[in-house]
C-alpha positions in Angstrom: -34.3 21.4 -2.8 -31.5 24.0 -2.4 -30.8 22.8 1.1 -30.2 19.2 -0.3 -27.8 20.6 -2.9 -25.8 22.5 -0.3 -25.7 19.5 2.0 -24.6 17.2 -0.8 -21.8 19.7 -1.8 -20.6 20.0 1.8 -20.6 16.2 2.2 -18.7 15.8 -1.1 -16.1 18.3 0.1 -15.7 16.6 3.4 -15.2 13.2 1.7 -12.6 14.7 -0.7 -10.7 16.4 2.2 -10.7 13.2 4.2 -9.4 11.1 1.3 -6.7 13.7 0.5 -5.6 13.8 4.1 -5.5 10.0 4.2 -3.3 9.8 1.1 -0.9 12.4 2.6 -0.5 10.4 5.8 0.6 7.2 4.0 4.1 6.3 5.0 6.5 6.3 2.0 9.4 3.9 1.6 11.6 6.6 0.0 11.5 8.6 3.3 12.8 5.7 5.5 15.8 3.4 5.6 15.6 -0.1 4.3 15.7 -1.5 7.9 12.8 0.8 8.9 10.7 -0.3 5.9 11.4 -4.0 6.6 10.5 -3.5 10.3 7.2 -1.8 9.6 6.1 -4.6 7.3 7.2 -7.2 9.8 5.4 -5.4 12.7 2.2 -4.7 10.7 1.9 -8.0 9.0 0.1 -6.2 6.1 0.4 -2.6 5.2 -0.1 -0.2 2.3 3.0 1.9 1.8 3.9 4.6 -0.7 6.8 3.8 -2.9 7.6 7.2 -4.4 5.4 9.9 -6.1 1.8 8.8 -6.4 2.6 5.0 -6.4 1.8 2.6 -3.5 1.2 -1.0 -2.9 0.2 -3.5 -0.2 3.1 -5.4 1.4 2.8 -8.4 3.7 5.2 -10.3 6.0 3.9 -13.7 5.0 1.3 -15.6 3.0 -0.9 -15.6 6.1 -2.0 -12.1 5.0 -3.0 -13.2 1.5 -6.3 -14.8 0.4 -6.3 -18.6 -0.1 -6.0 -18.2 -3.9 -2.9 -16.0 -3.7 0.8 -16.6 -3.4 3.6 -14.3 -2.2 6.1 -12.7 -4.5 9.2 -10.9 -3.2 8.8 -7.2 -2.9 11.6 -4.8 -3.6 11.2 -1.0 -3.2 13.3 2.1 -3.2 14.3 3.4 0.3 16.3 6.4 1.4 19.5 4.3 1.7 19.0 1.4 -0.8 17.8 1.6 -4.4 16.1 -1.9 -4.2 15.3 -3.0 -0.7 13.6 -6.3 0.0 10.8 -5.4 2.5 8.6 -8.5 2.4 6.1 -9.8 -0.1 3.1 -8.8 -2.3 0.1 -11.1 -2.6 -0.6 -12.2 -6.2 -3.3 -14.4 -7.6 -1.9 -17.9 -8.3 -2.2 -18.9 -12.0 -1.7 -22.3 -13.6 0.6 -21.7 -16.5 0.4 -24.8 -18.7 3.4 -25.4 -20.9 2.6 -27.5 -24.0 
């Protein structure tokens, strides 16, 4: 029983360390130029980027990277050289807003 508890604790610790390391490796738009941020989205097609502090989002170069029920919305983020840099798009669920 004690062996299972120790193994579970070790596994939990490894998973936590792996997730923390992954979060630290996320590229952040505030550490790159606007041109660099635009380029990485274009090259990747779809990528998750940090946007300052603990915030992040998924950015895409075209609707091809969204699900069939999603549309693209322009994405503007802070970069090292521009306060609001257009880097591509976000996928958002399409909604039918009925005006009466």
